[in-house]
C-alpha positions as CSV (number, residue, x, y, z in Angstrom):
1,X,-31.0,-7.4,-30.1
2,X,-30.7,-11.1,-29.9
3,X,-31.5,-12.3,-26.4
4,X,-28.8,-14.2,-24.6
5,X,-29.4,-16.9,-21.9
6,X,-30.9,-15.8,-18.7
7,X,-28.5,-14.8,-15.9
8,X,-27.6,-17.5,-13.5
9,X,-29.0,-16.3,-10.2
10,X,-26.7,-18.4,-7.9
11,X,-23.6,-16.9,-9.5
12,X,-24.7,-13.3,-8.7
13,X,-25.6,-14.3,-5.2
14,X,-22.3,-16.1,-4.4
15,X,-20.4,-13.2,-6.1
16,X,-22.3,-10.7,-3.9
17,X,-21.2,-12.6,-0.7
18,X,-17.7,-12.7,-2.0
19,X,-17.4,-9.0,-2.8
20,X,-18.8,-8.1,0.6
21,X,-16.5,-10.6,2.3
22,X,-13.5,-9.2,0.4
23,X,-14.1,-5.9,2.1
24,X,-14.0,-7.5,5.5
25,X,-10.7,-9.2,4.5
26,X,-9.2,-6.1,3.1
27,X,-10.2,-3.6,5.8
28,X,-7.0,-4.2,7.8
29,X,-5.0,-3.6,4.6
30,X,-6.8,-0.3,4.1
31,X,-6.5,0.9,7.7
32,X,-3.0,-0.4,8.6
33,X,0.3,-0.8,6.9
34,X,0.7,-4.0,4.8
35,X,2.7,-5.8,7.5
36,X,-0.3,-5.7,9.9
37,X,-2.5,-7.7,7.6
38,X,-1.4,-11.1,8.8
39,X,-1.1,-10.5,12.5
40,X,-2.7,-8.3,15.2
41,X,0.6,-8.1,17.0
42,X,2.6,-6.1,14.5
43,X,2.3,-2.8,16.3
44,X,2.2,-4.0,19.9
45,X,0.4,-6.5,22.0
46,X,-3.2,-6.9,20.8
47,X,-6.1,-6.2,23.0
48,X,-8.7,-8.9,23.6
49,X,-11.2,-7.4,21.2
50,X,-8.4,-7.1,18.5
51,X,-7.4,-10.7,19.1
52,X,-11.1,-11.8,18.8
53,X,-11.5,-9.8,15.6
54,X,-8.3,-11.2,14.0
55,X,-9.2,-14.8,15.0
56,X,-12.7,-14.6,13.6
57,X,-11.5,-13.0,10.4
58,X,-8.7,-15.6,10.0
59,X,-11.1,-18.5,10.5
60,X,-14.1,-17.2,8.5
61,X,-12.9,-14.7,5.9
62,X,-9.2,-14.5,5.1
63,X,-8.3,-16.2,1.8
64,X,-11.7,-17.8,1.5
65,X,-13.4,-14.7,0.0
66,X,-10.6,-14.2,-2.5
67,X,-10.8,-17.9,-3.4
68,X,-14.6,-17.7,-3.7
69,X,-14.3,-14.7,-6.0
70,X,-11.7,-16.6,-8.1
71,X,-14.1,-19.5,-8.4
72,X,-16.7,-17.1,-9.7
73,X,-14.3,-15.5,-12.0
74,X,-13.5,-18.8,-13.6
75,X,-17.2,-19.7,-13.9
76,X,-18.1,-16.3,-15.4
77,X,-15.1,-16.5,-17.8
78,X,-16.5,-19.8,-19.1
79,X,-20.0,-18.3,-19.5
80,X,-18.6,-15.4,-21.6
81,X,-16.7,-17.9,-23.8
82,X,-19.8,-20.1,-24.2
83,X,-22.0,-17.1,-25.1
84,X,-19.4,-15.8,-27.6
85,X,-19.5,-19.1,-29.4
86,X,-23.3,-19.1,-29.3
87,X,-23.3,-15.7,-30.9
88,X,-20.8,-16.8,-33.6
89,X,-18.1,-14.6,-32.2
90,X,-14.5,-15.7,-31.8
91,X,-14.3,-16.7,-28.0
92,X,-10.5,-16.1,-27.8
93,X,-10.8,-12.5,-29.1
94,X,-13.8,-11.7,-26.8
95,X,-12.1,-13.2,-23.8
96,X,-8.6,-11.6,-24.3
97,X,-10.1,-8.2,-25.0
98,X,-11.9,-8.4,-21.7
99,X,-8.7,-9.5,-19.9
100,X,-6.7,-6.7,-21.6
101,X,-9.0,-4.0,-20.4
102,X,-9.3,-5.6,-16.9
103,X,-5.5,-5.4,-16.8
104,X,-5.7,-1.7,-17.6
105,X,-8.2,-1.1,-14.8
106,X,-6.1,-3.1,-12.4
107,X,-2.9,-1.2,-13.1
108,X,-4.7,2.1,-12.6
109,X,-6.2,0.8,-9.4
110,X,-2.8,-0.5,-8.2
111,X,-0.7,2.5,-8.7
112,X,-3.2,5.4,-8.4
113,X,-5.4,4.1,-5.6
114,X,-4.3,1.1,-3.5
115,X,-1.5,-1.4,-3.3
116,X,-3.8,-4.4,-2.8
117,X,-5.3,-4.6,-6.3
118,X,-6.3,-8.1,-7.5
119,X,-7.7,-7.1,-10.9
120,X,-4.4,-7.0,-12.9
121,X,-3.5,-10.4,-11.3
122,X,-6.9,-11.8,-12.4
123,X,-6.4,-10.5,-15.9
124,X,-3.1,-12.2,-16.4
125,X,-4.2,-15.5,-14.8
126,X,-7.5,-15.3,-16.6
127,X,-5.7,-15.0,-20.0
128,X,-3.8,-18.2,-19.1
129,X,-6.9,-19.9,-17.9
130,X,-8.4,-19.7,-21.4
131,X,-6.2,-22.6,-22.4
132,X,-8.0,-24.9,-20.0
133,X,-11.6,-23.9,-20.8
134,X,-12.3,-26.9,-23.1
135,X,-11.3,-29.5,-20.5
136,X,-14.0,-31.8,-19.1
137,X,-15.0,-31.5,-15.4
138,X,-12.7,-34.2,-14.1
139,X,-9.7,-32.7,-15.8
140,X,-10.5,-29.2,-14.6
141,X,-10.7,-30.5,-11.0
142,X,-7.6,-32.6,-11.3
143,X,-5.4,-29.9,-12.9
144,X,-6.9,-27.2,-10.6
145,X,-5.9,-29.3,-7.5
146,X,-2.4,-29.9,-9.0
147,X,-2.0,-26.1,-9.4
148,X,-3.0,-25.6,-5.8
149,X,-0.6,-28.3,-4.6
150,X,2.2,-26.8,-6.6
151,X,1.4,-23.4,-5.0
152,X,1.7,-25.1,-1.6
153,X,5.1,-26.5,-2.4
154,X,6.3,-23.2,-3.7
155,X,5.1,-21.4,-0.6
156,X,6.7,-24.0,1.6
157,X,10.1,-23.2,0.2
158,X,9.6,-19.6,1.3
159,X,8.7,-20.9,4.8
160,X,11.9,-23.0,4.9
161,X,13.9,-20.0,3.8
162,X,12.3,-17.9,6.6
163,X,13.4,-20.4,9.2
164,X,16.9,-20.7,7.7
165,X,17.3,-16.9,7.5
166,X,16.1,-16.4,11.1
167,X,18.7,-18.9,12.3
168,X,21.5,-17.3,10.3
169,X,20.6,-13.8,11.5
170,X,20.6,-14.9,15.1
171,X,24.0,-16.7,15.0
172,X,26.9,-15.1,16.7
173,X,28.8,-13.0,14.2
174,X,25.9,-12.6,11.8
175,X,26.7,-10.0,9.2
176,X,24.8,-6.7,8.9
177,X,23.5,-7.8,5.5
178,X,22.0,-11.1,6.8
179,X,20.4,-9.3,9.7
180,X,18.9,-6.7,7.4
181,X,17.6,-9.5,5.1
182,X,15.9,-11.2,8.0
183,X,14.3,-7.9,9.1
184,X,13.0,-7.3,5.6
185,X,11.5,-10.8,5.5
186,X,10.1,-10.4,9.1
187,X,8.4,-7.2,8.0
188,X,6.4,-9.1,5.5
189,X,5.1,-11.5,8.1
190,X,4.0,-9.0,10.7
191,X,7.2,-8.5,12.8
192,X,8.5,-5.1,11.7
193,X,11.1,-2.9,13.5
194,X,9.8,0.2,15.3
195,X,11.5,2.3,12.6
196,X,9.6,0.3,10.0
197,X,6.3,0.9,11.7
198,X,7.0,4.6,11.9
199,X,8.0,4.8,8.2
200,X,4.9,2.9,6.9
201,X,2.6,5.0,9.1
202,X,4.1,8.2,7.7
203,X,3.6,7.0,4.1
204,X,-0.1,6.2,4.7
205,X,-0.7,9.5,6.3
206,X,0.9,11.4,3.5
207,X,-0.5,13.0,0.4
208,X,-1.8,11.3,-2.7
209,X,1.3,12.0,-4.8
210,X,3.5,10.6,-2.0
211,X,1.4,7.4,-1.9
212,X,1.6,7.0,-5.7
213,X,5.4,7.4,-5.6
214,X,5.6,4.8,-2.8
215,X,3.4,2.3,-4.7
216,X,5.5,2.8,-7.8
217,X,8.6,1.8,-5.9
218,X,7.3,-0.7,-3.4
219,X,3.9,-2.2,-4.4
220,X,4.0,-5.8,-5.7
221,X,3.5,-5.6,-9.4
222,X,1.2,-7.9,-11.4
223,X,4.1,-10.0,-12.8
224,X,5.5,-10.7,-9.4
225,X,2.0,-11.5,-8.2
226,X,1.6,-13.9,-11.1
227,X,4.7,-15.9,-10.0
228,X,3.9,-15.6,-6.3
229,X,0.2,-16.7,-6.2
230,X,-0.7,-17.4,-9.8
231,X,-0.9,-21.2,-9.5
232,X,-3.4,-21.0,-6.7
233,X,-5.5,-18.5,-8.5
234,X,-5.4,-20.5,-11.7
235,X,-6.4,-23.6,-9.7
236,X,-9.4,-21.8,-8.2
237,X,-10.5,-20.5,-11.6
238,X,-10.4,-24.1,-13.0
239,X,-12.4,-25.3,-10.1
240,X,-14.9,-22.6,-10.8
241,X,-15.2,-23.7,-14.4
242,X,-15.7,-27.2,-13.2
243,X,-18.4,-25.9,-10.8
244,X,-20.3,-24.3,-13.6
245,X,-19.9,-27.2,-16.0
246,X,-21.0,-29.7,-13.4
247,X,-24.1,-27.8,-12.4
248,X,-22.7,-27.2,-8.8
249,X,-22.5,-23.4,-9.1
250,X,-25.8,-23.1,-10.9
251,X,-28.0,-24.8,-8.2
252,X,-28.7,-28.0,-10.2
253,X,-27.6,-30.4,-7.5
254,X,-30.0,-31.9,-4.9
255,X,-30.3,-30.1,-1.6
256,X,-29.0,-33.2,0.1
257,X,-25.7,-33.1,-1.9
258,X,-25.3,-29.4,-1.2
259,X,-25.9,-30.0,2.5
260,X,-23.2,-32.7,2.6
261,X,-20.7,-30.5,0.8
262,X,-21.6,-27.5,3.0
263,X,-21.3,-29.4,6.3
264,X,-18.1,-31.1,5.3
265,X,-16.3,-28.1,3.9
266,X,-17.3,-25.6,6.5
267,X,-16.8,-27.9,9.5
268,X,-13.4,-29.2,8.5
269,X,-12.3,-25.8,7.3
270,X,-13.3,-23.8,10.3
271,X,-11.9,-26.5,12.7
272,X,-8.6,-26.5,10.9
273,X,-8.3,-22.8,10.7
274,X,-9.2,-22.4,14.4
275,X,-6.3,-24.8,15.1
276,X,-3.9,-22.7,12.9
277,X,-5.1,-19.5,14.7
278,X,-4.3,-21.1,18.1
279,X,-0.9,-22.2,16.7
280,X,-0.1,-18.6,15.8
281,X,-1.3,-17.2,19.1
282,X,0.7,-19.9,21.0
283,X,3.9,-18.8,19.2
284,X,3.3,-15.2,19.9
285,X,2.8,-14.3,16.2
286,X,6.5,-15.0,15.6
287,X,7.1,-14.2,11.9
288,X,8.4,-17.7,11.2
289,X,5.2,-19.3,12.4
290,X,3.0,-16.8,10.8
291,X,4.6,-17.7,7.5
292,X,4.2,-21.4,8.2
293,X,0.5,-20.9,9.1
294,X,-0.5,-18.6,6.2
295,X,1.6,-20.2,3.5
296,X,2.0,-23.9,4.2
297,X,-0.9,-24.8,6.5
298,X,-3.7,-22.6,5.3
299,X,-3.3,-22.9,1.5
300,X,-4.3,-26.5,0.9
301,X,-7.4,-26.1,3.2
302,X,-8.9,-23.3,1.1
303,X,-10.5,-25.3,-1.7
304,X,-12.6,-27.5,0.6
305,X,-13.7,-24.5,2.7
306,X,-14.6,-22.4,-0.3
307,X,-16.6,-25.1,-1.9
308,X,-18.4,-25.5,1.4
309,X,-19.2,-21.8,1.4
310,X,-20.6,-21.9,-2.1
311,X,-22.8,-24.9,-1.2
312,X,-24.0,-23.1,2.0
313,X,-24.9,-19.9,0.1
314,X,-26.9,-21.9,-2.4
315,X,-28.7,-23.7,0.4
316,X,-29.5,-20.5,2.3
317,X,-30.7,-18.6,-0.8
318,X,-34.3,-17.4,-0.7
319,X,-35.3,-16.3,-4.2
320,X,-37.3,-13.1,-4.0
321,X,-36.3,-12.4,-0.4
322,X,-34.9,-9.0,0.5
323,X,-31.4,-10.1,1.5
324,X,-31.0,-12.6,-1.4
325,X,-32.2,-9.9,-3.9
326,X,-29.9,-7.2,-2.6
327,X,-26.8,-9.4,-2.2
328,X,-27.4,-10.7,-5.7
329,X,-27.6,-7.1,-7.0
330,X,-24.3,-6.3,-5.2
331,X,-22.8,-9.3,-6.9
332,X,-24.1,-8.3,-10.3
333,X,-22.2,-5.0,-9.8
334,X,-19.2,-6.6,-8.1
335,X,-16.7,-4.7,-10.3
336,X,-18.2,-1.3,-9.4
337,X,-18.6,-2.3,-5.7
338,X,-15.0,-3.6,-5.5
339,X,-13.5,-0.4,-6.8
340,X,-16.1,1.7,-5.0
341,X,-14.9,0.3,-1.6
342,X,-11.4,1.3,-2.5
343,X,-12.5,4.9,-3.2
344,X,-14.4,5.0,0.1
345,X,-11.8,3.3,2.3
346,X,-8.7,5.2,0.9
347,X,-10.6,8.4,1.5
348,X,-11.4,7.4,5.1
349,X,-7.9,6.3,6.0
350,X,-5.2,7.9,3.8
351,X,-3.7,11.3,4.6
352,X,-5.4,13.1,1.7
353,X,-8.8,12.1,3.1
354,X,-9.8,11.8,6.7
355,X,-6.4,10.6,7.8
356,X,-7.4,7.7,10.1
357,X,-4.6,5.5,8.9
358,X,-3.3,3.5,11.8
359,X,-5.6,5.3,14.3
360,X,-8.3,2.7,14.7
361,X,-7.9,-0.6,16.4
362,X,-8.4,-3.8,14.5
363,X,-11.7,-4.4,16.1
364,X,-12.8,-0.8,15.4
365,X,-12.1,-1.3,11.7
366,X,-15.1,-3.5,11.4
367,X,-17.3,-0.6,12.5
368,X,-16.3,0.8,9.1
369,X,-17.2,-2.4,7.2
370,X,-20.8,-2.6,8.3
371,X,-22.0,0.8,6.9
372,X,-20.2,0.1,3.6
373,X,-21.9,-3.2,3.4
374,X,-25.2,-1.5,3.8
375,X,-24.3,1.0,1.1
376,X,-23.5,-1.8,-1.3
377,X,-26.9,-3.4,-0.6
378,X,-28.9,-0.2,-0.7
379,X,-27.5,1.3,-3.9
380,X,-27.0,-1.8,-6.1
381,X,-30.7,-2.8,-6.5
382,X,-32.0,0.7,-7.3
383,X,-29.2,1.3,-9.8
384,X,-30.0,-2.0,-11.6
385,X,-33.7,-1.0,-11.6
386,X,-32.8,1.9,-13.8
387,X,-29.7,0.7,-15.7
388,X,-28.7,-2.5,-17.5
389,X,-25.2,-2.6,-15.9
390,X,-23.2,-1.2,-13.0
391,X,-21.2,1.8,-14.1
392,X,-17.8,0.1,-14.3
393,X,-19.4,-3.1,-15.7
394,X,-20.8,-0.9,-18.5
395,X,-17.5,0.8,-19.2
396,X,-15.6,-2.5,-19.2
397,X,-18.2,-4.1,-21.6
398,X,-18.1,-1.1,-23.9
399,X,-14.3,-0.9,-24.1
400,X,-14.0,-4.6,-24.7
401,X,-16.5,-4.4,-27.5
402,X,-15.2,-1.2,-29.0
403,X,-18.7,0.2,-28.9
404,X,-20.8,2.0,-26.3
405,X,-23.3,-0.4,-24.9
406,X,-27.0,0.6,-24.3
407,X,-27.3,1.6,-20.6
408,X,-30.8,2.8,-20.0
409,X,-33.5,0.3,-18.9
410,X,-33.8,-2.1,-16.0
411,X,-31.1,-4.8,-15.8
412,X,-33.8,-7.2,-14.4
413,X,-36.0,-7.0,-17.5
414,X,-33.9,-5.9,-20.5
415,X,-32.3,-8.4,-22.9
416,X,-28.5,-8.3,-22.8
């Protein structure tokens, strides 16, 4: 086999943090109905521990881990393209095959396991992102920020519609249809009717076939997701490509520059998100203001915060240390760990498993997160000591190349 360039350790480490953080972000979406994701008040007044859990997650986790993972997806995509060219392969063919199979995995994940899949969305946006892979760093940053700005404008129109529809539904003589349309929109932003709460809880506590039927009818499909959040995801991927090409994501900058970026991004980001969380709390988690907070106010803050996170992770890395080694291994197997968390969490919460759906408080959900984190850390390194790839990474690679790839042998020493 012809050796390919050595893996970039910082990418695995950042990806590991992201895949662990995504579980912390998604745990409410596993344990509660979808409408409870944005607010702790969707099924009654939140307790103090629940409010603390929501506030902490909103400030530190929500949106940032997805964005960080999107950054890494863009960087990894560019690496695959570069390596295909170095091996005299057609980069478009290599890349699009990978995206096609990722889409297949994502569709199976979405309809058979869990409504919150991101893989099919990444596959579609990743296919589009190929068109920008040749751009220089400045253009990647510029076009990426324009995409995020366009996403903010698009989401702001939804917020404006939310306020208008609320006003129309609460005017004297409002029609049944307008009131129903408002309630449908309010459901999405954490203000469901009691009947809606009961209906969604019954679905989550049902059998596997019932959940599949529900997702087939109600889950947001990849095309809708592409139009709803595609510009932001594309912008993050382009910033990730810029991060790789500029040396930022590969650890080539000076520690002083990383420290400045980390301090700026995290300080401004956390302060701004804390203000937004206070804004939501002050308005009693009213659906209109939840929409304003999550869509218009939070979206443009994510890039700076995410870049601050990436710089912080690089600064805190300790090559050879236990935590750095194990988090990096989890990141190297991010695909397997991402889908593995779905299998574990759906078994814990859904009716065909242990049936804890809606039974735990928001604060209690994080007691589930910690042991799954430990499992990620404790299985990824021993697996990679024995095998070249994670199980799903191996399957994805083999299907994309139309040939079963060699699996035996340590990932840390074998040529790829």
